[in-house]
Each structure stands twice: as C-alpha cells, then as structure tokens.
Short mmCIF file of the C-alpha atoms (twelve columns), coordinates in Angstrom:
data_MODEL
# 
_entry.id   MODEL 
# 
loop_
_atom_site.group_PDB 
_atom_site.id 
_atom_site.type_symbol 
_atom_site.label_atom_id 
_atom_site.label_alt_id 
_atom_site.label_comp_id 
_atom_site.label_asym_id 
_atom_site.label_seq_id 
_atom_site.Cartn_x 
_atom_site.Cartn_y 
_atom_site.Cartn_z 
_atom_site.pdbx_PDB_model_num 
ATOM 1  C CA . MET A 1  13.760  15.013  -5.728  1 
ATOM 2  C CA . ALA A 2  10.078  14.827  -6.510  1 
ATOM 3  C CA . GLY A 3  8.046   12.254  -4.602  1 
ATOM 4  C CA . ILE A 4  5.110   10.231  -5.799  1 
ATOM 5  C CA . ASP A 5  2.687   12.550  -3.969  1 
ATOM 6  C CA . ASP A 6  3.956   15.512  -6.011  1 
ATOM 7  C CA . PHE A 7  3.048   13.745  -9.258  1 
ATOM 8  C CA . VAL A 8  -0.332  12.498  -8.014  1 
ATOM 9  C CA . ASN A 9  -1.405  15.849  -6.565  1 
ATOM 10 C CA . LYS A 10 -0.813  17.587  -9.920  1 
ATOM 11 C CA . GLN A 11 -3.447  15.378  -11.560 1 
ATOM 12 C CA . LYS A 12 -7.189  15.994  -11.593 1 
ATOM 13 C CA . PRO A 13 -9.450  13.442  -9.858  1 
ATOM 14 C CA . GLY A 14 -10.172 10.569  -12.239 1 
ATOM 15 C CA . ALA A 15 -7.210  11.402  -14.503 1 
ATOM 16 C CA . ARG A 16 -5.091  8.634   -16.006 1 
ATOM 17 C CA . PHE A 17 -1.350  9.244   -16.092 1 
ATOM 18 C CA . VAL A 18 1.968   7.431   -16.306 1 
ATOM 19 C CA . ILE A 19 4.529   6.930   -13.544 1 
ATOM 20 C CA . THR A 20 8.018   5.789   -14.529 1 
ATOM 21 C CA . ALA A 21 11.114  4.637   -12.686 1 
ATOM 22 C CA . GLN A 22 12.999  7.581   -14.170 1 
ATOM 23 C CA . MET A 23 10.442  10.110  -12.843 1 
ATOM 24 C CA . LEU A 24 11.058  8.834   -9.317  1 
ATOM 25 C CA . ARG A 25 14.833  8.552   -9.896  1 
ATOM 26 C CA . MET A 26 14.744  4.810   -9.225  1 
ATOM 27 C CA . THR A 27 16.332  1.847   -10.957 1 
ATOM 28 C CA . PRO A 28 13.922  -0.498  -12.723 1 
ATOM 29 C CA . GLN A 29 14.605  -3.055  -10.000 1 
ATOM 30 C CA . GLN A 30 13.601  -0.620  -7.238  1 
ATOM 31 C CA . PHE A 31 10.576  0.606   -9.168  1 
ATOM 32 C CA . ASP A 32 9.460   -2.964  -9.908  1 
ATOM 33 C CA . SER A 33 9.177   -3.750  -6.188  1 
ATOM 34 C CA . LEU A 34 7.164   -0.604  -5.554  1 
ATOM 35 C CA . ALA A 35 4.920   -1.120  -8.583  1 
ATOM 36 C CA . GLN A 36 4.182   -4.715  -7.499  1 
ATOM 37 C CA . GLU A 37 2.866   -3.357  -4.178  1 
ATOM 38 C CA . TRP A 38 0.754   -0.753  -5.969  1 
ATOM 39 C CA . MET A 39 -0.724  -3.431  -8.231  1 
ATOM 40 C CA . GLU A 40 -1.815  -5.471  -5.201  1 
ATOM 41 C CA . ASP A 41 -2.921  -2.727  -2.813  1 
ATOM 42 C CA . GLY A 42 -3.279  0.435   -4.886  1 
ATOM 43 C CA . GLY A 43 -0.989  3.404   -4.607  1 
ATOM 44 C CA . PRO A 44 -1.158  6.593   -2.544  1 
ATOM 45 C CA . GLY A 45 -4.184  8.249   -4.124  1 
ATOM 46 C CA . PHE A 46 -4.403  6.119   -7.249  1 
ATOM 47 C CA . ASP A 47 -5.033  2.629   -8.661  1 
ATOM 48 C CA . VAL A 48 -3.077  0.871   -11.387 1 
ATOM 49 C CA . ALA A 49 -4.956  1.039   -14.689 1 
ATOM 50 C CA . GLY A 50 -3.794  -1.220  -17.489 1 
ATOM 51 C CA . ILE A 51 -0.847  -3.524  -18.037 1 
ATOM 52 C CA . PRO A 52 2.566   -2.418  -16.754 1 
ATOM 53 C CA . HIS A 53 5.355   -1.824  -19.281 1 
ATOM 54 C CA . ARG A 54 8.403   -3.945  -18.591 1 
ATOM 55 C CA . VAL A 55 12.068  -3.369  -19.419 1 
ATOM 56 C CA . VAL A 56 14.879  -5.901  -19.629 1 
ATOM 57 C CA . VAL A 57 17.940  -5.461  -17.405 1 
ATOM 58 C CA . ASP A 58 20.608  -8.170  -17.519 1 
ATOM 59 C CA . GLY A 59 18.148  -10.642 -18.993 1 
ATOM 60 C CA . GLN A 60 15.462  -10.026 -16.331 1 
ATOM 61 C CA . PHE A 61 12.132  -8.280  -16.847 1 
ATOM 62 C CA . TYR A 62 11.232  -5.406  -14.508 1 
ATOM 63 C CA . ILE A 63 8.331   -2.973  -14.448 1 
ATOM 64 C CA . GLY A 64 9.661   0.344   -15.708 1 
ATOM 65 C CA . ARG A 65 6.406   2.238   -16.290 1 
ATOM 66 C CA . ILE A 66 2.789   1.957   -15.188 1 
ATOM 67 C CA . THR A 67 -0.413  3.755   -16.086 1 
ATOM 68 C CA . VAL A 68 -2.513  4.737   -13.079 1 
ATOM 69 C CA . GLN A 69 -5.791  6.529   -12.385 1 
ATOM 70 C CA . ARG A 70 -6.154  9.047   -9.600  1 
ATOM 71 C CA . HIS A 71 -8.903  8.435   -7.063  1 
ATOM 72 C CA . GLY A 72 -11.998 10.573  -7.280  1 
ATOM 73 C CA . GLU A 73 -14.591 11.426  -9.887  1 
ATOM 74 C CA . PRO A 74 -13.667 13.468  -12.958 1 
ATOM 75 C CA . GLU A 75 -14.922 17.032  -12.789 1 
# 
C-alpha cells in the first residue's frame, strides 16, 4: 500500500496535486479525520490549497478529496 509520503515525494516542489481517500485506501470517514488535521497543521511536506471536496455517506458529509501544494519553490 502506498503511503502519503510516496505521493508527496513524486511531486515537484511547489506543485499542486490531489489526494483522495481512495488513493490512501481509506474510507471517507478515516480520510476526513486525517484531512481535518492537515487543514489545521499542514501535512507531511505540503499545505492544503483550496476547499476540500466532500462526499455523503449515510447522510453525513466527509472530506473525500483535497487539493494540496508541496512545500518548496517551483523550479
């Protein structure tokens, strides 16, 4: 299973990219908790950029996808 570091390290510094629950093999509920932390504190090597996309599961809204920007200056 690919970890978040695998996805981040493939990106160039300054690049914007999407991270989804499916990419990390998580349920929307699990991903929502993690994404909430990233929104508050930043993620490992990136910051959240933009508004998270939410999905509905059993009548509840959960973050299912976020756009992030890798730390560092674009080359």
